[in-house]
C-alpha positions in Angstrom: 3.4 -0.3 -19.5 3.3 0.6 -23.0 5.9 -3.0 -24.1 8.4 -4.8 -24.2 11.3 -4.5 -26.7 12.1 -7.7 -27.3 15.6 -6.2 -29.4 16.7 -4.8 -26.4 15.6 -6.9 -23.9 14.0 -3.8 -21.9 10.0 -2.6 -21.2 9.4 1.0 -23.0 7.6 3.0 -21.4 6.9 6.1 -18.7 10.4 6.6 -17.8 12.2 4.8 -20.8 10.5 5.8 -23.8 12.3 8.9 -24.2 15.7 7.9 -23.7 14.5 4.5 -26.0 12.5 7.2 -29.2 16.0 9.2 -29.1 18.3 5.7 -29.2 16.6 5.0 -32.1 16.5 8.4 -34.0 20.0 8.6 -33.5 20.4 5.0 -34.9 18.4 6.1 -38.0 20.6 9.0 -38.0 23.3 6.4 -37.9 22.0 4.3 -40.8 20.7 7.3 -43.0 25.2 8.1 -43.1 26.0 5.1 -43.8 24.0 4.4 -46.7 25.2 7.4 -48.1 29.1 7.0 -47.5 28.1 3.7 -49.8 26.0 5.3 -52.1 28.8 7.8 -52.3 31.6 4.9 -53.0 29.6 3.3 -54.9 29.4 6.8 -57.7 33.1 7.8 -57.0 35.0 3.8 -56.7 38.3 4.9 -57.7 38.7 7.1 -54.6 39.0 3.7 -52.4 41.9 1.3 -52.5 39.5 -1.9 -52.3 38.4 -0.8 -55.9 42.6 -0.7 -57.1 43.1 -3.9 -55.5 39.7 -6.2 -55.9 36.8 -3.8 -58.0 34.6 -7.2 -58.0 34.8 -7.7 -54.0 34.1 -3.5 -53.3 31.0 -3.4 -55.4 29.7 -6.3 -53.9 30.5 -4.9 -49.8 29.8 -1.7 -50.8 26.6 -2.4 -52.3 25.4 -5.3 -49.9 26.0 -2.1 -47.8 24.0 0.6 -49.6 20.8 -1.7 -49.7 21.1 -3.2 -46.8 21.3 1.0 -45.2 18.3 1.8 -47.5 16.1 -1.5 -45.7 17.3 -0.5 -42.6 16.1 3.3 -43.1 12.4 2.3 -44.2 12.0 0.4 -41.0 13.8 2.6 -38.5 11.9 5.9 -40.5 8.6 3.7 -39.8 8.8 2.4 -36.3 9.6 6.3 -35.7 6.7 7.4 -37.4 4.5 5.3 -36.0 5.1 6.0 -32.4 5.3 9.9 -33.6 1.2 8.8 -33.8 0.9 7.8 -30.9 2.5 10.3 -28.7 0.4 12.7 -31.0 -3.3 10.3 -30.0 -2.0 9.3 -27.0 -2.0 6.1 -27.2 0.3 2.8 -26.1 1.7 -0.2 -28.3 -0.4 -2.1 -27.0 -3.1 -0.2 -26.4 -3.4 -0.2 -30.7 -2.8 -3.7 -31.4 -5.2 -4.4 -28.7 -7.5 -2.8 -30.9 -7.1 -4.3 -34.0 -9.0 -6.9 -35.9 -8.8 -9.6 -35.1 -7.2 -9.5 -32.0 -3.3 -11.2 -32.0 -2.9 -14.3 -30.1 -1.6 -14.4 -26.6 -2.9 -10.7 -25.5 -5.4 -9.9 -22.5 -9.2 -9.4 -24.4 -9.9 -5.4 -24.5 
């Protein structure tokens, strides 16, 4: 047992770790593509119909999408980097958290 992912409502453990890791990696790729598309739309706004009819709405929507996508990319990249470290170090998420000082409340003692 590694940990319970509250966002996916699934236990991440030995047999579910690879699919979970692949899911996060593909999600990262999707968010990167969305981020590039948003930035590209901001760089070349005249190629989009919404800019012709409502330029203010276009820049608000595309700007918001670009900002949110870049924040999500950072979060997902750091999540994958952390779990890559866990795989290389041979520790689980729960072991890593329990070794932190001071221990998190609600966790079993070491």
